[in-house]
C-alpha positions in Angstrom: -31.9 -33.9 -41.4 -30.5 -31.0 -43.3 -27.4 -29.5 -41.6 -27.8 -25.9 -40.5 -25.7 -23.3 -42.4 -22.6 -21.9 -40.8 -22.4 -18.3 -39.4 -19.3 -16.7 -37.9 -19.2 -14.3 -34.9 -16.2 -12.0 -34.5 -16.7 -10.4 -31.1 -14.6 -8.2 -28.9 -14.2 -4.7 -27.4 -13.7 -1.5 -29.4 -10.3 -1.2 -31.0 -9.6 -4.9 -30.7 -9.1 -5.3 -34.5 -12.3 -7.3 -35.1 -13.4 -5.3 -38.2 -10.1 -6.1 -39.9 -10.4 -9.8 -39.0 -14.0 -9.9 -40.2 -13.1 -8.4 -43.5 -10.3 -10.9 -44.0 -12.6 -13.8 -43.2 -15.4 -12.6 -45.4 -12.9 -12.1 -48.3 -11.3 -15.5 -47.8 -14.6 -17.4 -47.3 -16.8 -15.5 -49.8 -19.0 -14.0 -47.1 -20.5 -10.7 -46.0 -19.5 -8.7 -42.9 -22.8 -8.0 -41.0 -22.8 -5.3 -38.4 -23.4 -6.3 -34.8 -22.6 -3.0 -33.2 -25.5 -0.9 -31.8 -24.0 2.4 -32.7 -22.7 1.6 -36.2 -26.3 1.2 -37.4 -26.7 5.0 -37.3 -26.3 6.8 -40.6 -25.0 10.1 -39.3 -22.1 8.6 -37.2 -19.7 7.1 -39.6 -16.5 8.6 -38.1 -17.3 8.5 -34.4 -18.5 4.9 -34.5 -15.5 3.8 -36.7 -17.7 2.4 -39.4 -16.0 0.7 -42.3 -14.8 3.1 -44.9 -16.1 3.3 -48.5 -13.0 1.5 -49.6 -13.6 -1.3 -47.1 -17.2 -1.7 -48.3 -16.0 -1.9 -51.9 -13.5 -4.6 -51.0 -16.0 -7.1 -49.4 -19.7 -7.0 -49.0 -21.0 -5.2 -45.8 -24.5 -5.1 -44.4 -26.4 -3.2 -41.7 -23.9 -0.3 -41.4 -25.5 3.2 -41.4 -28.9 2.0 -42.2 -31.0 3.8 -39.6 -31.4 7.6 -39.0 -30.2 8.9 -35.7 -33.8 10.2 -35.1 -35.0 6.6 -34.8 -33.8 4.5 -31.8 -32.8 1.0 -32.8 -33.6 -2.1 -30.7 -32.4 -5.6 -30.3 -35.5 -7.0 -31.9 -35.2 -4.7 -34.9 -31.6 -5.6 -35.3 -32.2 -9.3 -35.1 -34.8 -9.2 -37.8 -32.5 -7.2 -40.1 -29.6 -9.5 -39.3 -31.5 -12.7 -40.1 -32.5 -11.2 -43.5 -28.8 -10.2 -44.2 -27.6 -13.6 -43.1 -30.0 -15.4 -45.4 -28.7 -13.4 -48.4 -25.0 -14.5 -48.1 -23.0 -17.7 -48.3 -21.1 -17.1 -45.1 -22.4 -14.5 -42.6 -19.6 -12.9 -40.6 -21.2 -11.0 -37.7 -18.9 -8.4 -36.4 -19.3 -6.2 -33.4 -19.1 -5.5 -29.7 -22.8 -5.5 -28.7 -23.1 -8.7 -26.7 -26.9 -8.5 -26.5 -27.1 -8.7 -30.3 -25.1 -11.9 -30.4 -27.2 -13.3 -27.6 -30.4 -12.5 -29.4 -29.2 -14.6 -32.3 -27.7 -17.5 -30.5 -30.0 -17.8 -27.5 -33.3 -16.5 -28.9 -35.1 -13.3 -28.0 -38.2 -12.6 -25.9 -41.3 -11.3 -27.7 -42.1 -8.3 -25.6 -45.4 -6.5 -26.4 -45.3 -2.9 -27.5 -45.7 -0.9 -24.2 -47.4 1.9 -26.1 -46.7 5.6 -26.6 -48.2 6.7 -23.2 -45.7 4.5 -21.3 -42.8 5.7 -23.5 -43.8 9.3 -23.0 -44.0 8.8 -19.2 -40.6 7.2 -19.1 -39.1 10.0 -21.1 -40.7 12.6 -18.8 -39.5 10.9 -15.7 -36.0 10.7 -17.1 -35.9 14.3 -18.0 -37.4 15.5 -14.7 -35.5 13.3 -12.3 -32.5 11.7 -14.1 -31.5 8.1 -14.5 -30.5 7.4 -10.9 -33.9 8.5 -9.5 -35.7 6.6 -12.3 -33.6 3.5 -11.5 -34.6 3.8 -7.8 -38.3 4.1 -8.8 -37.9 1.0 -11.0 -36.3 -1.0 -8.1 -39.5 -0.4 -6.1 -41.8 -2.0 -8.7 -39.4 -4.3 -10.7 -36.5 -5.3 -8.5 -35.5 -8.2 -10.7 -34.9 -6.0 -13.7 -33.4 -3.1 -11.7 -30.6 -5.3 -10.2 -29.4 -6.1 -13.7 -29.1 -2.5 -14.8 -26.5 0.2 -14.1 -28.4 3.1 -12.5 -26.6 5.5 -14.9 -27.7 3.6 -18.0 -30.5 5.9 -18.9 -31.4 4.1 -22.1 -32.0 0.7 -20.5 -33.5 2.1 -17.3 -36.0 4.0 -19.4 -36.8 1.0 -21.5 -37.3 -1.1 -18.4 -39.7 1.5 -16.9 -41.8 1.8 -20.1 -42.1 -2.0 -20.4 -43.3 -2.4 -16.8 -45.6 0.6 -17.1 -47.1 -0.5 -20.5 -47.3 -4.2 -20.0 -47.8 -4.6 -16.3 -44.9 -7.0 -16.2 -41.2 -6.5 -15.7 -38.6 -6.7 -18.4 -36.7 -9.5 -16.7 -39.8 -11.6 -16.6 -40.4 -11.1 -20.3 -36.8 -11.8 -21.1 -37.0 -15.1 -19.3 -39.4 -16.3 -22.0 -37.0 -16.6 -25.0 -37.8 -17.7 -28.5 -35.7 -20.2 -30.5 -32.1 -19.4 -31.5 -31.4 -18.5 -35.1 -31.1 -21.7 -37.3 -27.3 -21.6 -37.8 -24.2 -23.3 -36.6 -22.3 -20.5 -34.9 -18.5 -20.4 -34.7 -17.3 -17.5 -32.5 -14.0 -15.8 -32.5 -13.3 -13.5 -29.5 -10.6 -10.9 -29.7 -9.1 -9.9 -26.3 -5.9 -7.9 -26.7 -4.0 -6.8 -23.6 -5.5 -3.7 -21.9 -2.5 -1.5 -22.6 -2.7 -2.2 -26.3 -6.4 -1.2 -26.2 -5.6 2.1 -24.4 -3.0 3.0 -27.0 -5.4 2.2 -29.8 -8.2 4.3 -28.3 -6.0 7.4 -28.2 -4.8 6.9 -31.7 -8.2 6.2 -33.1 -9.8 9.3 -31.5 -7.1 11.5 -32.8 -7.6 10.1 -36.3 -11.4 10.7 -36.0 -10.8 14.3 -35.2 -8.4 14.7 -38.1 -11.0 13.1 -40.4 -13.8 15.5 -39.4 -15.5 14.1 -36.3 -16.2 17.6 -35.0 -18.1 18.5 -38.1 -20.0 15.2 -37.8 -21.2 16.1 -34.3 -22.0 19.6 -35.5 -24.3 18.3 -38.2 -25.9 15.9 -35.8 -26.6 18.7 -33.3 -28.2 20.7 -36.1 -30.9 18.0 -36.4 -32.2 19.1 -32.9 -32.8 15.5 -31.8 -34.0 14.3 -28.4 -30.8 14.0 -26.3 -32.1 10.7 -24.9 -31.8 9.0 -28.3 -29.0 6.4 -28.4 -27.1 8.2 -31.3 -26.9 11.3 -29.2 -25.2 9.4 -26.4 -22.7 7.6 -28.6 -19.2 7.9 -27.2 -17.7 11.2 -28.4 -20.9 12.9 -29.2 -21.6 14.4 -25.7 -18.0 15.3 -25.3 -17.6 17.1 -28.6 -21.0 18.7 -28.2 -19.8 20.2 -25.0 -16.8 21.7 -26.8 -19.0 23.1 -29.6 -21.1 24.8 -26.9 -17.9 26.4 -25.6 -18.0 24.6 -22.3 -14.6 22.8 -22.6 -11.6 22.9 -24.9 -11.1 20.4 -27.7 -8.3 18.8 -25.8 -10.6 18.3 -22.8 -13.3 16.9 -25.0 -10.8 14.4 -26.5 -9.6 13.4 -23.1 -13.1 12.8 -21.8 -14.0 10.9 -24.9 -11.0 8.6 -24.6 -11.8 8.0 -20.9 -15.4 7.2 -21.8 -14.2 4.8 -24.6 -11.9 3.1 -22.1 -14.8 2.6 -19.7 -17.0 1.2 -22.4 -14.2 -1.1 -23.5 -13.9 -2.4 -20.0 -17.6 -3.2 -19.8 -17.4 -4.9 -23.2 -14.4 -7.0 -22.2 -16.0 -8.0 -18.9 -19.2 -9.1 -20.7 -17.3 -11.3 -23.2 -14.8 -12.5 -20.7 -17.3 -13.5 -18.0 -19.5 -15.3 -20.5 -16.5 -16.6 -22.5 -19.1 -16.9 -25.2 -20.1 -20.1 -23.4 -23.7 -19.1 -23.4 -23.8 -19.0 -27.2 -25.8 -22.0 -28.4 -23.8 -24.5 -30.4 -20.8 -22.2 -30.4 -17.0 -22.8 -30.2 -14.6 -20.1 -29.2 -11.1 -19.1 -29.8 -9.1 -16.5 -27.9 -7.0 -14.6 -30.5 -4.7 -12.0 -28.9 -3.5 -9.5 -31.5 -1.4 -6.4 -31.2 -1.8 -5.0 -34.7 -3.2 -6.0 -38.0 0.1 -6.9 -39.6 1.1 -9.3 -36.9 -2.4 -10.8 -36.9 -2.8 -11.2 -40.6 0.6 -12.9 -41.0 0.6 -15.2 -38.0 -3.0 -15.9 -37.0 -5.2 -16.1 -40.1 -4.2 -19.6 -41.3 -4.8 -20.9 -37.7 -8.2 -19.3 -37.5 -9.3 -20.4 -40.9 -8.3 -24.0 -40.0 -10.2 -23.6 -36.7 -13.3 -22.5 -38.5 -13.1 -25.4 -41.0 -12.6 -27.9 -38.2 -15.3 -26.4 -35.9 -17.8 -25.6 -38.6 
């Protein structure tokens, strides 16, 4: 029997240092950094999603960053297909991101959900616009309790998706998801970054200030000029609603920055909880390592040899 090829997973919350680690691993092992972040796929959001810089992309190969226009909503199924193609094209895939569902789609398999159709999508969008996510979630709970209990009522994207699947297929999203396909044909070795919360808070503030200095406000201004549906994922990326409110004259730039940092912190908490609760233990054929890092210099000097050794032993 032919041994399955190795693939690395570098997972963790925003600002945990995973991009730097992924680049070092790809450089050392001759691999490609493959994006596993649901917002970094959008072309128009380089700064606000902290995509790798042009210099980073020139240093080691990168894939699936900025490949989709903000006008087109991505999906887990779409990303999985793109990721598998990118993985097949490199010696060592280094999947890097904080979107747990992307990793699960590779390591646990993904349900084949039929297209619910445009009428169902249009109805879901109309209900969201007319009644808001909380009311739509309450409506979903009446017809698909199993799915509704898994979703945060304020998560408009997932609540809308759940409604359109139920409406278009006659079956709840949770029921479809229970029927998963086969995992991707790889041996996965996962590295989970989990810095102390106070380090993350400090990094979030520093990162957003840097984003503003680099032109994040102009990035949002250009995005708004496209007149896109506000329900699109890219329009709800952390920082976009806050800076958009400032551009409309509703709040000051300082208030926008404060709100964006708060939203980022809340997102980081959800990411950390997801990875910590699962401990990556649900990942098929996966080993894990908990690498606590405070900054890149400390990590690169003290932890990289240990992690390389771990990968070689586990893989």
